[in-house]
C-alpha positions as CSV (number, residue, x, y, z in Angstrom):
1,X,62.5,49.2,41.8
2,X,65.1,48.3,44.5
3,X,64.1,48.2,48.1
4,X,64.5,51.5,49.9
5,X,63.8,52.8,53.3
6,X,60.1,53.3,53.9
7,X,59.1,51.1,51.0
8,X,57.1,47.9,51.2
9,X,58.9,44.5,51.0
10,X,57.5,41.9,48.6
11,X,55.9,40.1,51.5
12,X,54.2,43.3,52.8
13,X,53.0,44.1,49.3
14,X,51.5,40.6,48.9
15,X,49.4,41.2,52.0
16,X,48.3,44.7,51.0
17,X,47.6,44.3,47.3
18,X,44.3,42.3,47.7
19,X,43.0,45.0,50.1
20,X,43.2,47.7,47.4
21,X,40.4,48.6,45.0
22,X,41.1,47.5,41.4
23,X,38.6,49.3,39.2
24,X,40.2,49.6,35.8
25,X,39.3,52.7,33.9
26,X,40.1,53.9,30.5
27,X,43.3,55.7,31.5
28,X,46.2,53.5,32.7
29,X,46.8,53.9,36.4
30,X,50.0,54.6,38.1
31,X,51.2,51.4,39.7
32,X,49.5,51.0,43.1
33,X,52.7,49.8,44.8
34,X,54.5,53.0,43.8
35,X,51.6,55.0,45.1
36,X,51.4,53.1,48.4
37,X,55.1,53.5,48.9
38,X,54.7,57.3,48.2
39,X,51.9,57.6,50.7
40,X,53.8,55.6,53.3
41,X,57.0,57.6,52.8
42,X,55.0,60.9,53.0
43,X,53.2,59.8,56.2
44,X,56.4,58.5,57.7
45,X,58.8,61.4,56.9
46,X,56.3,64.3,56.8
47,X,57.1,66.4,53.6
48,X,54.3,68.2,51.9
49,X,52.5,66.1,49.3
50,X,54.1,68.2,46.5
51,X,57.6,67.3,47.7
52,X,57.3,63.5,47.6
53,X,59.9,61.8,45.4
54,X,59.2,61.5,41.6
55,X,59.8,57.7,41.8
56,X,56.5,57.3,43.5
57,X,54.5,58.9,40.7
58,X,52.8,62.2,40.5
59,X,52.3,63.8,43.9
60,X,48.7,64.6,43.0
61,X,48.0,60.9,42.2
62,X,49.4,59.9,45.6
63,X,47.3,62.5,47.4
64,X,44.1,61.8,45.5
65,X,44.4,58.0,46.1
66,X,45.1,58.6,49.7
67,X,41.9,60.7,50.0
68,X,39.8,58.3,47.9
69,X,41.0,55.2,49.7
70,X,40.4,56.9,53.1
71,X,36.9,57.7,52.1
72,X,36.3,54.1,50.8
73,X,37.6,52.6,54.1
74,X,40.6,51.0,52.4
75,X,43.0,52.6,54.9
76,X,41.0,51.1,57.8
77,X,40.9,47.7,56.2
78,X,44.7,47.8,55.8
79,X,45.2,48.9,59.4
80,X,42.9,46.1,60.6
81,X,44.7,43.5,58.5
82,X,48.1,44.6,59.6
83,X,47.0,44.8,63.3
84,X,45.6,41.3,63.1
85,X,48.8,39.9,61.7
86,X,50.9,41.6,64.4
87,X,48.5,40.6,67.2
88,X,48.7,37.0,66.1
89,X,45.0,36.8,65.0
90,X,45.9,35.4,61.6
């Protein structure tokens, strides 16, 4: 996947990947990086969840992971890690 506006760079992805849950289940998951890019694009540009681009995977997957990760505190951990990096704490 080529780098596009509102998508994570390899460096950004390497920082976020360890913060995401990685529970493998019976059904193969849509790639987390695609989903994170879809969530980021949706939050940054504001379309309805159903209108995010197909390259980010199913809209329902992006929406459900966004809700699940918010409930698990993943979103807060990501914000804290990114804030620490930009504040010079790491």
